[in-house]
LUMGU-890389 format. One line per field, with one value per residue (C-alpha): z, y, x; residue in three letters. Coordinates in Angstrom, 1 decimal. Each point is the difference from the previous one (the first is absolute). Layout:
% LUMGU-890389
w c(Z ...)
v c(Y ...)
u c(X ...)
type c(Ala ...)
***
This chain:
% LUMGU-890389
w c(-19.6 -1.5 -3.5 -0.4 -2.8 -1.0 -0.4 -0.1 2.9 -2.3 -1.4 3.5 1.2 -3.2 0.2 3.4 -0.8 -3.2 1.8 2.5 -2.2 -2.4 -1.4 -0.5 -1.1 -1.4 -1.5 -0.4 1.8 0.7 2.0 0.6 -3.7 0.0 2.5 -2.2 -3.1 1.6 1.0 -3.5 -1.7 2.4 -0.6 -3.8 0.3 2.0 3.3 2.9 3.5 3.0 -0.6 -3.6 -1.7 -2.2 1.6 -2.1 -0.7 -0.8 -1.2 0.4 -1.3 3.2 3.5 1.1 -2.2 1.3 3.6 -1.0 -1.7 3.1 2.2 -2.2 -0.3 3.8 0.4 -2.0 2.4 -2.4 1.4 -1.6 -0.1 -1.8 -0.4 0.0 1.1 0.5 -1.8 -0.9 3.7 0.4 -2.6 2.0 3.3 -0.3 -0.6 2.7 2.6 -1.0 -0.2 3.5 1.4 -1.2 1.6 -3.2 -0.2 -2.8 -0.6 -2.1 -0.8 -0.2 -1.3 2.0 -1.9 0.3 -0.6 -2.6 2.0 -1.2 -2.8 -0.9 0.9 -1.0 2.9 3.4 3.4 2.3 -0.9 -1.7 2.7 2.7 -1.9 0.1 3.7 1.0 -2.3 2.5 -1.9 2.0 -1.1 -0.1 -1.0 -1.6 0.2 -2.5 -2.9 2.3 2.4 -2.8 -1.1 3.5 1.3 -3.2 1.1 3.6 -1.3 -2.1 2.9 2.7 -1.9 -0.2 3.7 1.1 -2.7 -0.2 -3.5 -0.3 -1.9 -0.3 -1.0 -0.8 -1.3 -3.6 -2.2 3.1 0.8 -2.9 -2.6 2.0 -1.0 3.0 0.7 2.2 1.4 -1.8 1.8 -1.8 -1.1 2.7 2.6 -1.4 0.1 3.6 1.0 -1.4 2.0 -2.1 2.7 -0.1 -3.8 0.3 2.5 -2.5 -2.6 2.3 0.5 -3.8 -1.2 -1.5 -1.0 1.5 3.4 0.2 2.2 0.2 -0.5 -1.0 1.3 1.0 3.7 2.0 3.3 2.0 -0.9 -2.1 3.0 1.6 -3.2 -0.2 3.5 -0.6 -1.9 3.0 1.1 -3.4 -0.1 3.6 -0.9 -3.2 1.5 1.8 -3.2 -2.0 2.5 0.2 -3.9 0.1 2.6 -2.3 -2.9 2.2 0.7 -3.8 -1.0 3.1 -0.7 3.1 -0.3 2.7 -0.2 1.3 -0.6 2.3 -1.0 1.9 3.5 2.4 2.4 -2.5 1.1 -3.5 -2.3 -3.6 -1.1 -3.6 -2.7 -3.5 -1.7 2.1 2.9 -1.7 -0.3 3.7 0.9 -2.0 1.5 3.5 -0.9 -1.4 2.9 3.0 2.3 2.5 1.2 -3.4 -1.5 -2.5 -0.4 -3.4 -0.2 -1.8 0.9 -0.3 0.1 2.2 2.1 3.2 2.8 2.1 -2.4 -0.7 3.7 0.6 -2.8 1.3 2.5 3.5 -0.1 -2.9 0.9 -3.5 -3.0 -3.6 -2.2 -3.8 -2.4 -3.8 -0.6 0.7 1.4 -0.7 3.0 2.5 3.4 -1.3 -2.5 0.4 1.6 2.3 1.2 0.6 2.0 2.1 0.7 1.1 2.3 1.5 0.7 1.7 2.3 0.5 1.0 2.3 -2.0 -0.7 2.6 -2.3 -3.6 -2.2 -2.0 -3.5 -3.1 -3.5 -3.5 -3.7 -2.4 -3.4 -1.8 -3.7 0.5 1.3 1.3 3.6 0.9 3.0 0.4 0.5 2.6 1.9 0.0 1.6 2.8 0.5 0.1 2.7 2.1 0.1 3.0 -2.2 -3.1 -3.0 -0.4 -3.3 -2.0 -3.6 -1.2 -3.3 -1.2 0.6 1.3 -0.4 0.4 3.3 1.2 1.0 -1.3 2.1 -1.0 -0.9 -1.1 -3.6 0.3 2.7 -1.8 1.1 -3.2 0.8 -1.4 -1.0 -2.3 -3.6 -1.0 -3.7 -1.7 -3.6 -1.8 -3.1 -1.7 0.3 -2.4 -1.1 1.7 2.9 2.7 -1.5 -0.4 3.6 1.3 -1.7 1.2 3.7 -0.3 -1.6 2.8 2.7 -1.4 -1.3 2.9 3.8 0.0 1.3 -2.4 -0.3 -3.1 0.0 -3.0 -0.1 -2.7 -0.9 -0.4 -3.6 -0.5 -3.6 -0.9 3.6 2.1 1.9 2.7 1.0 3.6 0.4 3.2 0.6 2.8 2.3 2.7 -0.3 -1.3 1.9 -1.6 -1.4 -1.0 -3.1 -0.3 1.2 -0.6 -2.9 -0.7 -3.6 -2.4 -3.6 -2.4 -3.6 -1.8 -2.6 -3.1 -3.5 1.0 3.3 2.0 3.7 2.0 3.3 2.9 2.9 3.6 -0.4)
v c(19.5 3.4 0.8 2.0 2.6 2.7 3.1 3.8 1.8 1.6 -3.4 -1.6 2.8 0.2 -3.8 0.3 3.2 -1.5 -3.1 1.8 2.8 0.4 3.3 1.5 3.6 0.8 2.7 -0.8 2.0 -1.1 -2.1 -1.4 -0.6 -3.7 -0.7 1.5 -1.6 -3.5 0.4 1.1 -2.9 -2.6 1.3 0.0 -3.6 -0.9 -0.6 -0.4 1.4 -2.2 0.0 -1.2 3.3 2.2 3.4 3.1 2.0 3.6 2.4 3.7 3.2 0.8 -1.1 2.3 -1.8 -3.4 1.2 1.2 -3.3 -1.8 2.2 -0.5 -3.8 -0.3 1.8 -2.9 -2.6 -1.2 -1.1 2.5 0.9 2.2 0.4 3.3 2.0 3.6 2.7 -2.6 -0.5 3.8 0.1 -2.6 1.8 1.8 -3.4 -1.6 2.4 -0.9 -3.8 0.1 2.4 -2.4 -3.0 -1.9 -3.2 0.4 -0.5 2.3 -1.6 2.5 -0.5 3.0 2.7 3.5 3.0 2.6 2.9 1.8 -2.7 -3.1 -3.4 -3.4 -1.7 -1.2 1.5 0.6 3.6 -1.0 -2.2 2.5 2.7 -2.3 -0.9 2.5 -1.4 -2.6 -2.9 -2.7 -0.5 -3.3 0.0 -3.0 -0.4 -2.9 -1.8 -2.7 2.5 1.9 -3.0 -1.0 3.5 0.6 -2.9 1.3 3.4 -1.4 -2.2 2.6 2.8 -2.1 -0.5 3.5 2.0 2.1 0.3 -0.8 1.2 -3.0 1.4 -1.3 1.8 0.9 -1.7 -1.4 -2.5 0.6 -1.0 -2.4 -3.7 -2.3 -3.6 -0.1 -2.5 0.6 0.2 -2.3 0.9 -2.3 1.9 3.3 -1.3 -1.1 3.5 1.8 -0.2 -0.5 1.6 3.2 0.1 -0.3 2.9 2.1 -0.9 1.1 3.4 0.7 2.8 -1.6 1.6 -3.1 0.7 3.8 1.5 3.5 0.4 2.9 2.9 3.5 0.7 3.2 0.9 -1.7 -3.5 -0.1 -0.1 -2.8 -1.9 0.2 -1.4 -2.8 -2.0 -0.2 -3.5 -1.4 1.3 -1.1 -3.6 -0.2 -0.8 -3.0 -1.1 0.3 -2.0 -2.7 -0.2 -0.3 -2.8 -1.8 0.3 -1.6 -3.0 -0.7 0.9 -0.1 3.6 2.1 3.8 2.5 3.6 1.0 -2.8 0.0 -1.5 -0.2 -0.3 -0.2 2.1 2.6 3.4 1.5 -0.4 1.2 0.4 0.2 -1.5 -1.3 -1.8 1.7 -2.2 -3.0 1.7 0.9 -3.6 -1.4 2.6 -1.1 -3.6 1.1 2.2 -1.7 2.7 -0.9 2.3 1.1 -0.6 1.3 0.4 -0.5 2.0 -1.9 1.9 3.7 1.2 -0.3 0.5 -2.2 1.5 -3.1 -2.4 2.1 0.4 -3.7 -0.7 2.3 -1.8 1.4 0.1 2.5 3.4 1.3 -0.1 1.1 0.4 -0.1 1.5 -0.4 3.3 3.7 2.2 3.6 2.4 -2.6 -0.6 -3.5 -2.6 -1.9 -3.3 1.9 2.2 -3.0 -1.8 3.1 0.5 -3.6 0.0 3.5 -1.0 -3.2 2.0 2.6 -2.6 -1.8 -3.3 0.6 1.3 1.7 1.3 -1.5 2.3 0.1 1.3 0.1 -0.2 -0.1 -2.6 -1.5 2.8 -0.7 -3.5 1.4 -3.1 -1.1 -2.4 -1.9 2.5 2.7 -2.1 -0.5 3.7 0.6 -2.5 1.7 3.4 -1.3 -1.0 3.6 2.3 2.6 -1.8 2.2 0.4 0.6 -1.5 -1.3 -3.2 -0.8 3.5 2.7 2.9 2.7 2.8 -0.6 -2.8 -2.5 -3.1 -2.9 -1.3 -3.7 -2.4 -1.2 -2.9 -1.7 -2.9 -3.0 -2.0 -3.7 -2.3 -2.7 2.4 0.4 3.7 0.9 3.4 0.4 3.3 0.9 2.7 0.8 -2.1 -2.3 -3.0 -0.3 0.7 -2.4 -2.7 0.3 0.0 -3.3 -1.3 0.7 -1.4 -3.2 -0.4 0.7 -2.3 -2.9 -0.4 -0.1 3.3 3.3 2.9 3.8 2.2 3.8 2.2 3.5 2.2 3.6 2.2 0.6 -3.7 -1.0 0.3 0.8 -2.3 -2.9 -2.1 -3.3 -1.2 -3.7 -2.0 -3.7 -2.4 -2.7 2.3 2.6 3.3 3.2 2.7 2.9 1.9 -0.1 -2.6 1.7 -2.9 -2.3 -3.3 0.0 2.9 0.1 2.9 0.8 0.5 2.6 -1.0 -1.0 -3.5 1.3 -3.0 -0.6 0.4 -2.0 1.0 -2.4 0.5 3.8)
u c(81.7 -0.3 1.0 3.1 0.3 2.5 -2.1 0.3 -1.6 -2.6 -1.1 -0.1 -2.4 -2.1 -0.6 -1.6 -1.9 -1.4 -1.1 -2.2 -1.4 -2.9 1.1 3.5 0.0 3.3 2.3 3.7 2.7 3.5 0.9 -3.5 -0.8 0.8 -2.8 -2.6 1.6 -0.1 -3.6 -0.9 1.8 -1.5 -3.6 0.6 1.1 -3.1 1.8 -2.5 0.0 -0.6 -3.7 0.3 -0.7 2.2 0.4 -0.8 3.1 -0.9 2.7 -0.8 1.5 1.9 0.6 -2.8 -2.4 1.3 -0.7 -3.5 -0.8 1.2 -2.2 -3.0 0.5 0.3 -3.3 -1.6 1.4 2.7 3.4 2.3 3.7 2.4 3.8 1.9 3.0 1.3 -1.9 -2.6 -0.8 -0.2 -2.8 -1.9 0.0 -3.4 -1.8 2.1 -1.3 -3.6 0.7 1.4 -2.6 -2.7 1.7 0.3 2.1 2.7 3.7 2.3 3.4 2.8 3.5 1.1 2.0 1.4 -2.2 1.1 1.5 3.1 -0.1 -1.9 1.3 -1.4 1.8 -1.1 -0.5 -3.0 -0.9 -3.2 -1.5 1.0 -1.9 -3.0 0.2 -2.8 -2.6 -1.2 1.3 1.8 3.6 1.8 3.7 1.8 3.8 0.6 -1.6 -1.2 -1.5 -1.6 -1.9 -1.0 -1.0 -1.9 -2.3 0.0 -1.2 -2.8 -1.2 0.3 -1.8 -3.1 -0.2 1.2 -1.8 3.1 1.4 3.7 3.1 2.3 3.4 3.5 3.1 -0.2 2.7 1.7 -2.8 -2.4 2.6 2.1 -0.2 0.1 -0.8 -3.1 -2.6 -3.2 -3.3 -2.4 -3.5 -1.3 1.9 -1.2 -3.6 0.4 1.3 -3.0 -3.2 -3.2 -2.2 2.1 -0.4 -3.7 0.0 2.0 -2.6 -2.9 1.6 -0.3 -2.1 -3.1 -3.3 -1.8 1.7 0.2 2.7 1.4 3.8 2.2 -2.1 1.0 0.2 -0.1 1.8 -2.7 1.0 3.2 2.4 -2.0 0.1 3.8 0.3 -2.4 2.6 2.4 -1.1 0.7 3.5 0.7 -1.0 2.0 3.5 -1.5 -1.8 3.2 2.0 -2.7 0.1 3.8 -0.4 -2.5 2.4 2.7 -2.2 -0.2 3.6 2.2 1.1 -0.8 -0.2 -0.4 -1.2 3.4 2.5 3.0 3.3 3.3 1.2 -3.0 2.0 1.1 1.1 0.0 -3.0 -0.7 -3.7 -0.9 -2.3 0.3 2.8 2.7 -1.2 1.5 3.4 -0.1 -0.8 2.9 2.4 -1.0 0.8 3.4 1.1 1.7 -1.4 -2.6 -2.7 -1.4 -3.5 -2.5 -3.8 -1.6 -3.2 -2.7 -3.2 0.8 -3.7 -1.9 3.2 -0.2 1.9 -0.8 1.5 3.1 0.8 -0.4 2.5 2.7 2.3 -0.1 3.7 0.0 1.4 1.0 -2.3 0.6 -3.1 0.7 -2.5 0.2 -1.6 0.6 -2.7 1.0 -0.3 -1.2 1.6 0.9 -1.0 -3.3 1.1 2.4 -2.8 -2.3 2.7 0.8 -3.7 -0.5 3.0 -0.8 -3.6 1.1 2.2 -2.8 -2.5 2.4 0.1 3.7 2.4 2.6 0.2 2.7 2.2 -1.5 1.7 -1.5 1.5 -0.8 1.2 -0.6 -1.9 -0.5 1.5 3.3 1.9 -0.4 2.8 1.2 2.8 -2.6 -1.9 3.3 0.5 -3.4 0.8 3.4 -1.7 -2.4 3.0 1.3 -0.5 -1.7 -1.4 -1.0 -3.8 -1.8 2.9 0.2 1.4 1.7 0.7 2.6 -2.0 2.7 -2.6 -1.8 2.4 -2.6 1.8 1.3 3.4 0.2 2.7 -0.9 2.5 -2.2 -1.7 -1.9 -0.5 0.0 2.7 -2.5 -2.0 0.8 -0.1 -0.2 0.0 -1.1 0.5 -2.0 -2.0 -3.7 -2.1 3.0 -1.6 2.5 -2.6 -2.6 2.5 1.2 -3.5 -0.6 3.3 -0.6 -3.5 1.3 2.5 -2.6 -2.7 2.1 2.5 -0.1 1.9 -1.4 0.3 -0.3 0.1 0.0 0.4 1.3 -1.5 0.6 -3.1 1.2 -0.8 0.7 3.7 1.2 2.0 -1.6 1.5 -1.5 0.8 -0.5 0.5 -0.6 1.0 -1.2 -1.5 -2.9 1.4 -1.0 2.2 -2.0 3.1 2.3 2.8 3.2 2.4 -0.9 1.7 -1.2 -0.3 -1.2 -0.3 -0.3 3.2 -1.0 1.8 -0.9 -1.3 -1.6 1.4 -0.6 3.2 -0.1 2.2 0.1 1.2 -0.3)
type c(Met Ser Glu Lys Arg Ala Leu Glu Gly Asn Glu Ala Val Ala Arg Val Ala Tyr Ala Val Ser Glu Ile Cys Ser Ile Tyr Pro Ile Thr Pro Ser Ser Ala Met Ala Glu Ala Ala Asp Ile Trp Ala Ala Asn Gly Lys Glu Asn Ile Trp Gly His Val Pro Asp Ile Ile Glu Met Gln Ser Glu Gly Gly Ala Ala Gly Thr Ala His Gly Ala Leu Gln Thr Gly Ala Leu Thr Thr Thr Phe Thr Ala Ser Gln Gly Leu Met Leu Met Leu Pro Asn Met Tyr Lys Ile Ala Gly Glu Leu Thr Ser Ala Val Phe His Val Ala Ser Arg Ser Leu Ala Ala Gln Ala Leu Ser Ile Phe Gly Asp His Gln Asp Val Met Ala Ala Arg Thr Thr Gly Phe Gly Gln Leu Ala Ser Ser Ser Val Gln Ala Ala Gln Asp Leu Ala Leu Val Ala His Ala Ala Thr Leu Glu Ser Arg Ile Pro Phe Ile His Phe Phe Asp Gly Phe Arg Thr Ser His Glu Val Ser Lys Ile Asp Leu Val Ser Tyr Asp Gln Ile Arg Asp Met Val Asp Asp Asp Leu Ile Tyr Glu His Arg Arg Arg Ala Leu Asn Pro Asp Asn Pro Phe Ile Arg Gly Thr Ala Gln Asn Pro Asp Val Tyr Phe Gln Gly Arg Glu Ser Val Asn Ser Phe Tyr Gln Lys Thr Pro Gly Ile Val Gln Ala Thr Met Asp Lys Leu Ala Gln Phe Thr Gly Arg Gln Tyr Lys Leu Phe Asp Tyr Tyr Gly Asp Pro Asn Ala Asp Arg Val Ile Ile Leu Met Gly Ser Gly Ala Glu Thr Val Met Gln Thr Ile Asp Ala Leu Pro Thr Lys Gly Ile Gly Met Ile Asn Val Arg Leu Tyr Arg Pro Phe Ser Asn Glu His Leu Leu Ser Ala Ile Pro Arg Ser Ala Thr Lys Ile Ala Val Leu Asp Arg Thr Lys Glu Ile Gly Ala Ser Gly Glu Pro Leu Tyr Gln Asp Val Ile Thr Ala Leu Ala Glu Ala Val Gly Thr Gly Ser Ala Ala Thr Met Pro Arg Val Ile Gly Gly Arg Tyr Gly Leu Ser Ser Lys Glu Phe Thr Pro Ala Met Val Lys Ser Val Tyr Asp Glu Leu Asp Lys Ala Lys Pro Lys Asn His Phe Thr Leu Gly Ile Asn Asp Asp Val Thr His Thr Ser Leu Asp Phe Asp Pro Ser Phe Gln Ile Glu Gly Lys Asn Val Thr Arg Ala Leu Phe Phe Gly Leu Gly Ser Asp Gly Thr Val Gly Ala Asn Lys Asn Ser Ile Lys Ile Ile Gly Glu Asn Thr Asp Leu His Cys Gln Gly Tyr Phe Val Tyr Asp Ser Lys Lys Ser Gly Ser Arg Thr Val Ser His Leu Arg Phe Gly Pro Glu Pro Ile His Ala Pro Tyr Leu Ile Gln Ser Ala Asn Phe Ile Ala Cys His Lys Phe Asn Gln Val Asn Lys Ile Glu Val Leu Lys Asp Ala)
***
């Protein structure tokens, strides 16, 4: 029986990455810093990886240096990883093109975050990983803390076989900082997932003066084009390799993942396609709605994008599809996932493998951790039911300039009656968040209850308001959105004795 622990997403991922790495090149950036910090602490305390060695943790002067260190370490045959987000990932792009171009096995773990545009934001969306999608790295998306741990292991195992480096990403703050009770993968299971023969092959590709090999040359028009096309077969095989790795994980853990996970009515007419933590919200909304004929697809493998696997996941009954992107691509005909889905469907019709083209609309949601609630999911399904649904819409904001927003009913809630929901209000650095993290972990690890903790910070940090959202109950909790109706509230009563005032049944 697997061990259960209440962990933050960052720690769950770092635990796997540390176990299968020899070198971790790091430079902290919110919200990925906790992964690098955990690896640094473990190494300082002599914690060993699955081979009985303590990984080298190397902190550089910037994320660009961390990527360069990773690239250099990989060329020596070392198993190497790094952790980053946002502008940090942007500094890594030049090295990433080289790492992918040289077909080098590696995994970069990204707590995906907004890019600085009209302003900087430390909060989460998919802008950074979408900006890296042309590097040649594979991209695996996780939607929960459990999935983040599991797919981190899938990424490390699949990269060795495919020789395609991977970005494994999950929503910054929403998943990276969420505390959830998960089933741990054991070191024995991790060991069984990683093929020693593939590690030896990775070692043999190292640059070594005793085994001379030319890599990293300059090329002219006579051969460069051919060289670019020579990698095609590696990318074509990668979706099959990733699915086989997911199947192997399922044999050990019982948790089955698909490249495109379908959920809902098998004969659905209306389908939502998205990736990341928002997929959990859509799943829970489907369960709560009495309506038949609705479903969703959770995209796990975003790059290389497999048209074949996507088309097989979409029910033949689907005539209306909404694709939701947690990013904005300025000036494009549509956001990245929307364009990929449109292309896959259009090519299927063009080749005759599909008879008709479903109506497809696209929308943006959740930028900079903007809330994505069941009420918004319901509004998308309602929009799909209209004779002329709005395309290129936005969710969760009031766009009174270009009028892209979908209306939704904020009173629509699906919080379960058997779940205790607690809100704790405090000030940054007053200890409220730390105390609540400990509390939810104690509940999760010392009772049979499932738990979830999520903590809302302000970017001003110290002295600003914090809100701790705690849920616990007898069933697994899949609610990556803020508590809307609490049955327990506690806050500081700011008076001379600084007492805690407790309000129940709020």
